[in-house]
N, C-alpha and C positions, 0 to 999 in steps of 0.2 A: 302872610295874610292872616293866619290864625292868631298871631300875636296882636295884630291890629284890632281884630274882632274882640279879643279878650280885653284889650285896653279900652275899647269903646264901651263895652259892657260895664267896666269898672268905673267909668267916668260919669255915667248917667246918674241922676239923683237917686233913683231906685232901679235896680235891675234884678233879674232872676238870679244872677251870680251873687249879688249882695244878700238877697233874701235867703238863699241857700246857705251862704257863709255865716250869716247871723243867726238864722232860726232853725236850721236843719237838726242840730243837736237837741234843742228844746222840743221840737216837733217829734223827733224820734222818741224821746222820753215820754212824751204825752201819749203817743201811739202804743209804746211798749207797756204803759200802765194798763191799757185796755186789753191788748191781745196777749200779753205775758209770754211772748216768744220773740226773741231778737230777730231771727230770720224773717218771720212774718211781719214784724214791725218795719223792718227795712224795706220789704216789698211794698207795704202800704205807703211808706214815705216816698218811694220812687213814683208810685202811681199818683200820689198827691201832688208832687212837684211837676209831674207830666201834665196833669190837668191845669195846674197854675200856669205852666208855660203856654198851653193852648189858649188860655183866656187872658194872658198877661196884659195885652194892649187894650183890652176892654175894661179893665179895672181902673178906677180913679184912685190911685195910690196916695194922693195928697190928702184926701178926705176920709181915709179909712184907717181903722185901728188894725195894723198889720198882723199882730199876733192873733187877734180874734178872727180875722179873715182866714189866716192859715189854719186855725183850728176848725173853722167851718168847712174848708176844703177837706181836711182829714176826716171830719165827721161824715161827710158825704161818702168818702171812700169806705169808711168803716160801717156804713149803714146796714149792709147785708149781715155783717158779723154781729152787730149789736141787736138787730132784729131777731137773729137766730138765738142769741143769748136770752133776750126778753121772752121768747117763746118757751124757753125752758121753765118759766114760772108755772105754767099749767101742768097739772099732774099727768095729763094725756101725752105730754111731750116725750116723756121717757117710757111710756107704756104703749107698746106696739098694738095691743088689742084695741085700744081706743083711737089709734091714729094720732099723728102729730099735727098741730095747727100751723105749721110753718113749712114753706116749700123747700127750705134748706134742710131742715131736720128730716123731712120726708124722704130725702135721698140718702140719708145715713142709715147704716145698719143699727140694730137695737143697741149693740155694744158701743158703737161710735156716739150715738145719741146720749147714752148713759154717761159715758166718759166726758163728752163735750159739756153737757149740762151740769154735771157735778163739779167739773173743774172750773168752768167760767161763771155759772150762776150761783152754785152753792159753795164756791171757793175751797173745794177740797184739793189737797195736794196730790201729786202723782203717786207718792208713796202710800197715801191713804187709799187711793183708788186701786193701786196694785194689790194691797192687802185685802181690800173688799172683794175684788174680783179674782183673787188668787192667781194673779198674772205678774209678770216682771214689770218694773217701771219703764223699761225700754218699750215693751209692747203698748203700754198706756200712752207713752209719748208718741209712738207711731200712729195710734188711733186718733190722737188729737191732730196730728199733722194731716192725716187722711180727711178728717172732718173739715179742716181749713181748705183743703184742695176741693172738696165737694162744694163748699160755699163759693170759692173763687170761680169754679167751672159753672156753677149755676148762675152767677152774676154775669159772666161773659156771654152766656146764651140768651 
């Protein structure tokens, strides 16, 4: 039965299977350019295609630019992340005395905020941040991952 289901999916003019087969690599690259972490990008890709699957039958695929639509789904998934990065623009975002203007940054420690904002907004490398903070690159990467977890958990609540 599973082979019949797969064959049916492959014979439809447009199917989730075909979308994934054709666009998953490009969409992963698109997401990776934004989050700069392969595991995080893969997680966002999975969430994006899960949302597409839920809404698949409601979309008029014949009158839609598929790539633009897939990017829009990805942007929706990445909205919390990009909003947190955008909040890094304000000087208060990395200064705990003034408080941060973003619900995601508010949940981070001062160090996590500093690392997250400097890495994603100011485009500093992990080695630059490690030297600046007098910490190992491994600890900087762990702080970045913790910041992602905070954003994900805040989004799920």
